[in-house]
C-alpha positions in Angstrom: 0.0 0.0 0.0 1.1 3.6 -0.6 1.1 6.3 2.1 -2.4 7.5 1.3 -3.8 4.0 1.5 -2.0 3.2 4.8 -3.2 6.5 6.3 -6.8 6.0 5.3 -6.6 2.5 6.9 -5.2 3.9 10.1 -7.0 7.3 10.6 -10.5 8.7 10.1 -10.2 10.6 6.8 -6.6 9.6 6.6 -5.5 12.4 8.9 -3.6 11.7 12.1 -4.6 14.9 14.1 -7.7 16.3 12.4 -9.2 19.1 10.4 -7.3 19.0 7.1 -10.2 17.1 5.3 -8.2 16.2 2.2 -9.7 14.2 -0.6 -8.4 10.6 -0.4 -6.2 11.0 -3.5 -4.5 14.1 -1.9 -3.5 12.6 1.4 0.2 12.8 2.0 2.8 12.4 4.8 5.4 15.0 5.7 8.9 13.7 6.1 10.8 16.8 7.1 10.6 20.6 7.4 13.3 23.3 7.2 12.6 27.0 7.5 9.4 27.7 5.5 9.6 24.6 3.4 8.3 21.0 3.8 9.1 17.7 2.0 6.7 14.8 1.8 7.5 11.1 1.8 7.8 11.1 -2.0 10.3 13.9 -1.9 7.9 16.6 -3.2 8.7 20.1 -1.9 6.1 22.6 -0.5 6.2 26.2 0.5 4.6 26.1 3.9 1.9 28.8 4.7 0.4 26.7 7.5 3.4 26.4 9.8 1.9 23.8 12.1 -1.2 25.9 12.4 1.0 28.9 13.3 3.2 27.1 15.9 6.4 27.4 13.8 6.7 31.2 13.8 10.5 30.9 13.9 10.4 28.3 11.1 10.8 24.6 11.1 14.0 23.2 12.6 15.1 26.6 13.8 18.8 26.2 14.7 18.5 27.9 18.1 15.5 25.7 19.0 17.2 22.6 17.8 20.3 23.4 19.8 18.3 24.0 23.0 16.3 20.8 22.7 19.5 18.8 21.9 21.1 20.1 25.0 18.2 19.3 27.3 17.1 15.9 25.8 20.0 13.8 27.4 19.1 15.5 30.8 15.5 14.3 30.9 12.3 15.2 29.0 9.7 15.5 31.7 9.6 15.7 35.5 6.0 16.9 35.9 7.5 19.4 38.3 9.2 22.9 38.4 12.4 23.0 36.4 14.8 25.9 35.6 13.7 26.3 32.0 10.0 26.7 33.1 10.9 29.2 35.8 13.1 31.3 33.4 10.4 31.2 30.7 7.7 32.3 33.2 9.9 35.2 34.3 10.3 36.3 30.7 6.5 36.1 29.9 5.7 38.1 33.1 8.3 40.7 32.0 6.6 41.4 28.7 2.9 40.5 29.3 1.2 42.9 31.7 -1.8 40.6 32.4 0.4 37.7 33.6 1.0 38.5 37.2 1.0 34.8 37.9 1.3 31.8 35.5 0.8 28.1 35.1 2.0 25.9 32.3 0.1 23.2 30.5 0.6 21.3 27.3 -1.6 23.1 24.7 -3.6 26.2 23.9 -6.8 24.1 24.4 -5.8 23.4 28.0 -4.9 27.0 28.6 -8.3 28.4 27.4 -10.1 25.7 29.3 -8.4 26.7 32.6 -9.0 30.4 31.9 -12.7 29.6 31.5 -12.8 27.5 34.7 -11.0 30.2 36.7 -13.4 32.9 35.5 -16.4 30.9 36.5 -14.9 30.0 39.9 -13.7 33.5 40.7 -17.1 35.1 39.9 -19.1 32.1 41.1 -21.3 32.3 38.0 -21.9 29.7 35.3 -21.8 31.4 32.0 -19.2 32.9 29.6 -19.8 35.0 26.5 -17.8 34.2 23.4 -17.9 35.7 19.9 -19.5 33.8 17.0 -16.9 32.2 14.8 -14.1 32.3 17.4 -12.0 29.2 18.1 -10.8 28.7 21.7 -9.3 25.2 21.3 -10.9 21.8 21.2 -12.8 22.2 24.5 -16.6 22.6 24.5 -16.6 26.4 24.5 -14.0 26.5 21.8 -15.9 24.4 19.3 -19.4 25.9 19.9 -20.7 28.4 17.3 -17.3 27.9 15.5 -18.7 27.7 12.0 -22.5 27.9 12.5 -24.8 27.8 9.6 -28.3 28.6 11.0 -27.8 32.2 12.0 -29.5 31.6 15.3 -30.6 34.7 17.2 -28.0 36.0 19.6 -27.1 34.9 22.3 -28.1 31.3 21.5 -25.2 29.0 20.9 -25.1 26.6 17.9 -23.5 23.1 18.3 -20.7 23.0 15.8 -19.6 19.7 17.3 -21.8 16.9 18.6 -21.2 15.7 22.1 -21.2 19.1 23.7 -24.6 19.4 25.5 -23.3 21.4 28.4 -22.7 24.5 26.3 -26.4 25.4 26.2 -26.2 26.3 29.9 -22.7 27.7 29.9 -22.3 29.9 26.8 -23.8 33.1 25.3 -22.9 34.1 21.8 -22.4 37.7 20.5 -21.3 39.1 17.1 -17.7 40.2 17.0 -17.1 43.9 16.4 -20.6 44.8 17.4 -20.1 46.6 20.7 -23.7 47.8 21.1 -25.2 44.3 20.7 -22.6 42.8 22.9 -23.3 45.4 25.6 -27.0 44.6 25.5 -26.3 40.9 25.9 -23.9 41.5 28.8 -26.3 43.8 30.6 -29.2 41.4 30.1 -27.3 38.4 31.5 -25.0 40.1 34.0 -26.4 38.1 36.9 -25.3 34.7 35.4 -22.2 35.9 33.6 -18.7 35.3 34.8 -16.8 36.9 31.9 -16.0 37.2 28.3 -13.5 35.1 26.3 -12.3 36.3 23.0 -9.6 36.3 20.4 -8.5 40.0 20.2 -7.8 39.4 16.5 -10.6 37.0 15.7 -9.2 34.5 13.2 -7.9 37.1 10.6 -10.6 39.7 11.3 -9.1 42.8 13.1 -11.1 44.5 15.8 -12.8 47.8 14.8 -11.5 50.9 16.5 -12.7 51.1 20.1 -14.1 47.6 20.2 -11.5 46.1 22.5 -11.4 49.2 24.6 -15.2 49.2 24.9 -15.2 45.6 26.1 -12.6 46.4 28.7 -14.7 49.2 30.0 -17.9 47.1 30.1 -16.2 44.2 31.9 -14.9 46.7 34.5 -18.3 48.3 35.0 -20.2 45.0 35.2 -17.6 43.1 37.2 -16.8 40.5 34.5 -13.5 38.7 33.9 -12.1 39.6 30.4 -10.1 36.7 28.9 -7.8 37.1 25.9 -7.2 33.9 24.0 -3.7 34.8 22.7 -2.9 31.3 21.5 -2.6 32.8 18.0 -1.7 36.4 18.7 0.7 35.8 21.5 4.3 36.7 20.4 3.0 37.1 16.8 1.5 40.5 16.5 4.1 41.9 18.9 6.6 40.4 21.3 4.1 41.3 24.1 1.2 40.0 21.9 -2.2 41.6 21.4 -1.9 43.3 24.8 1.1 45.3 23.6 -0.2 45.7 20.0 -3.8 46.9 20.9 -2.9 48.4 24.3 -5.7 46.6 26.1 -4.9 44.4 29.1 -7.2 41.5 30.0 -7.7 39.8 33.4 -6.7 36.4 32.1 -4.7 35.3 29.1 -4.0 32.0 27.3 -0.9 31.2 25.3 0.3 28.4 23.0 1.4 27.9 19.4 4.3 30.2 18.6 5.4 30.3 22.2 6.8 26.7 21.9 8.9 27.3 18.8 7.2 24.2 17.2 7.0 22.2 20.4 3.8 21.5 22.4 3.2 24.1 25.0 0.4 26.0 26.7 0.4 28.7 29.4 -2.2 30.8 31.1 -1.9 33.6 33.5 -3.6 36.6 34.9 -4.3 38.8 37.9 -2.8 37.5 41.1 -6.2 37.3 43.0 -7.7 35.1 40.2 -4.7 32.9 39.7 -4.5 32.2 43.4 -7.5 29.9 43.1 -5.3 27.2 41.5 -2.9 27.2 44.4 -2.8 23.8 46.1 -2.8 25.5 49.4 -6.5 26.0 48.9 -7.4 22.3 48.2 -10.8 21.7 49.9 -11.8 25.3 49.8 -15.1 26.2 48.1 -13.5 28.1 45.1 -10.4 26.0 44.7 -9.8 25.3 41.0 -8.2 22.0 40.1 -5.3 22.4 37.7 -2.7 19.8 36.7 -0.9 19.0 33.5 1.4 16.0 33.2 3.5 17.5 30.4 2.9 21.2 31.3 6.2 23.1 31.6 8.3 20.1 30.7 12.0 21.1 30.2 12.0 20.2 26.5 9.2 22.4 25.5 10.2 25.3 27.8 13.8 25.1 26.6 12.5 25.3 23.0 10.2 28.2 24.0 13.1 30.1 25.6 15.1 29.7 22.4 12.3 30.7 20.2 11.7 33.9 22.3 15.4 34.7 22.1 15.1 34.7 18.3 11.9 36.7 18.3 13.4 39.3 20.6 16.0 40.3 18.0 15.9 43.9 16.7 13.6 44.4 13.8 11.7 41.1 14.0 8.2 42.5 14.3 8.8 45.5 12.0 9.8 42.9 9.3 6.9 40.6 10.1 4.4 43.4 9.7 6.0 44.8 6.6 6.0 41.3 5.0 2.4 40.7 6.0 1.3 44.0 4.5 3.1 43.5 1.3 1.8 39.9 1.0 -1.8 41.0 1.5 -1.3 43.8 -1.1 0.2 41.2 -3.6 -2.8 38.9 -3.0 -5.2 41.8 -3.7 -3.3 42.6 -6.9 -3.4 39.0 -8.1 -7.1 38.7 -7.4 -7.8 42.1 -9.1 -5.8 41.2 -12.2 -7.8 38.0 -12.6 -11.0 40.0 -12.0 -11.9 37.8 -9.0 -14.0 39.5 -6.4 -12.7 38.9 -2.9 -11.6 40.5 0.3 -8.1 40.1 1.8 -8.1 40.5 5.5 -5.5 40.0 8.3 -3.0 41.8 10.4 0.7 41.3 11.1 2.0 38.0 9.6 -1.6 36.7 8.9 -3.7 36.8 5.8 -7.0 35.4 4.6 -8.9 35.5 1.3 -12.7 35.7 1.5 -14.5 35.4 -1.8 -17.2 38.0 -1.2 -17.9 41.5 -2.5 -18.9 42.8 1.0 -16.8 44.1 3.9 -15.7 41.4 6.3 -15.8 42.4 10.0 -17.4 39.5 11.8 -18.2 35.8 11.4 -21.4 36.1 9.4 -19.8 38.5 6.8 -17.0 36.0 6.5 -19.4 33.1 6.1 -21.1 34.8 3.1 -17.9 34.1 1.2 -17.9 31.5 -1.6 -16.7 28.4 0.3 -16.7 26.1 -2.7 -14.4 28.5 -4.6 -12.2 28.9 -1.5 -11.7 25.1 -1.2 -11.0 24.7 -4.9 -8.3 27.4 -4.6 -6.7 25.8 -1.5 -6.7 22.4 -3.2 -5.3 23.9 -6.4 -2.5 25.6 -4.4 -1.7 22.3 -2.6 -1.4 20.6 -5.9 1.1 23.3 -6.9 3.3 22.8 -3.9 1.9 25.2 -1.4 1.1 23.5 1.9 -2.0 25.0 3.5 -5.2 23.8 5.2 -7.9 23.4 2.6 -10.6 23.6 5.2 -9.7 27.2 6.0 -8.0 30.1 4.2 -5.9 31.4 7.1 -2.3 31.9 5.8 0.6 32.1 8.3 3.9 33.8 7.6 7.1 33.2 9.7 10.3 35.0 10.3 11.9 32.9 7.5 9.4 33.7 4.8 10.6 36.4 2.4 9.3 38.4 -0.6 10.4 35.7 -3.1 8.3 33.0 -1.3 5.3 35.3 -1.1 5.8 36.1 -4.8 5.8 32.4 -5.6 2.6 31.9 -3.6 0.9 34.6 -5.7 2.2 33.1 -9.0 0.7 29.8 -8.0 -2.5 31.5 -6.9 -2.7 33.1 -10.3 -2.3 29.8 -12.0 -5.0 28.3 -9.8 -7.4 31.1 -10.4 -6.9 30.7 -14.1 -7.6 27.0 -13.9 -10.8 27.3 -12.0 -12.2 30.4 -13.9 
């Protein structure tokens, strides 16, 4: 059997960790990665605009990360206890992230957002959180609810994107991103049962409207709600201090993952000292004690990799270059679409971009959902066939510090060929 046949026999849909949704004939296995390139088991080369769903911001096999992991591996991979790498990494995160007065490590962004939600509910002793329609907060129940809804239910009713999540009906309220007035009305109407708000400051690739984040911060202060920033994507990507630095809005709790680990599995969450104190084991048995434990959280391999990745990202000019490259890439995408007379919107910020095939402004989930999904999938599969590695179930494009203008130009050339083919 070939790789595709073996994968289809072993995994649902032929995919080992979910979501790619490739047609059976397109299933492939990656053998190695270097910088912003990948090679499959047949030796085919790809330009990588997925980057492990954004986790490899410093590129694949970053030399500094490889060296750090190589030094630590012979000394032990996991102790399930405090180690020097974890302590030093926590000190660096606290230095640059104003929300993180206290921290805990876990093994993924999904865990981090789950613990933030649990802490908010315990701290306020209230059952519900508000999330924004179309936001992804990891594979936990809250994260996958109203993720890509199709029924346009009236707000604040949640829609079950995933089966097996019955508890969300009693735990979640849904609001439209970038609509401060409607969000305020929902918050005020449900303030007696609401613990807080969880959000991606930059939702997927949709930037916040001016005043939206600041307005939410004011509302949470006024109504006594916990504001949670899911910075699993934006952390260390929009700026070294993440969305908090970039947008100048500080939440009460924050979750990290992806780019923090330099390609290795990691999660972290932190926040105000009084909220984070609820996870301290000194309070076991107390009414508001929040159970928290993660077998691989803060392991010395991942935290050594993270320290090395942050040392690379701290270099002078890193974020200026990332933003300049992202802006020029989005401009090149618009030019390619315009020259092919294809109607679409290109959105994003920093080293992120997304193509939405619609003639309307995109500023929330429902305006994004109006885009032509059939065309989007055909374009993504056409790019994959032309040696561009991306997720055909979504159009989010990630850039890394090792992408350059030539790679972005090659992407646009292959996009042009794809658009010509499907016209």
